[in-house]
ZAMARGU-4260 file (C-alpha; in steps of 0.2 Angstrom, whole numbers, plus 5000, padded with zeros to 4 digits):
<rodrens>
0) 5000/5001/5000 | 5014/5011/5005 | 5025/5010/4988 | 5009/5011/4980 | 5007/5027/4986
5) 5025/5032/4984 | 5021/5026/4966 | 5008/5037/4963 | 5014/5054/4972 | 5032/5050/4960
10) 5024/5048/4944 | 5013/5064/4950 | 5028/5076/4952 | 5036/5071/4938 | 5021/5075/4926
15) 5020/5093/4938 | 5037/5094/4933 | 5036/5089/4916 | 5022/5101/4916 | 5030/5113/4925
20) 5046/5112/4912 | 5035/5112/4896 | 5026/5130/4903 | 5042/5138/4907 | 5050/5132/4889
25) 5035/5138/4879 | 5036/5156/4890 | 5052/5157/4886 | 5051/5154/4868 | 5036/5166/4867
30) 5043/5181/4874 | 5062/5179/4871 | 5066/5172/4857 | 5073/5180/4841 | 5054/5178/4832
35) 5046/5183/4851 | 5029/5190/4851 | 5033/5205/4858 | 5046/5209/4844 | 5032/5202/4833
40) 5022/5214/4840 | 5033/5229/4839 | 5037/5225/4818 | 5017/5226/4817 | 5017/5243/4825
45) 5032/5251/4814 | 5024/5243/4797 | 5009/5252/4801 | 5019/5268/4805 | 5025/5265/4788
50) 5011/5265/4778 | 5001/5278/4786 | 5016/5287/4782 | 5017/5279/4764 | 5001/5285/4761
55) 5004/5302/4766 | 5018/5305/4755 | 5010/5298/4740 | 4996/5309/4743 | 5007/5322/4742
60) 5014/5316/4728 | 4996/5315/4718 | 4992/5333/4725 | 5010/5341/4716 | 5006/5331/4698
65) 4990/5338/4699 | 4999/5356/4702 | 5012/5352/4689 | 4998/5346/4677 | 4989/5362/4680
70) 5004/5374/4680 | 5011/5367/4661 | 4994/5369/4654 | 4989/5387/4662 | 4999/5401/4659
75) 4990/5411/4672 | 4992/5399/4686 | 5009/5399/4680 | 5012/5417/4682 | 5001/5418/4697
80) 5013/5404/4706 | 5028/5412/4698 | 5024/5430/4707 | 5017/5421/4725 | 5032/5410/4727
85) 5046/5417/4719 | 5042/5438/4719 | 5045/5437/4699 | 5038/5452/4691 | 5039/5458/4676
90) 5052/5473/4667 | 5041/5486/4671 | 5033/5483/4687 | 5039/5488/4705 | 5034/5474/4721
95) 5027/5481/4736 | 5027/5467/4751 | 5017/5470/4765 | 5021/5462/4781 | 5007/5461/4794
100) 5009/5462/4812
</rodrens>
């Protein structure tokens, strides 16, 4: 009877130790491996940030293309752009800049 009880206790201890070992190894792999879940989440977050940045720059590119098309097709808009952005003027004109304070 005592021998059977000791064997049962020994088997349960071995099962518990094995279970604990499996849990520990799983946690180590899960959190501290080179391809861990934490690194995966960081990479995913960085990827989402880069996708948002990509969309922002794609929108800027589209706006610039539209602006280039407008400037190359319309002489009046090109002249207006040159006057406003680069302070260009005709030979017989004077430019007065008003500075708001």
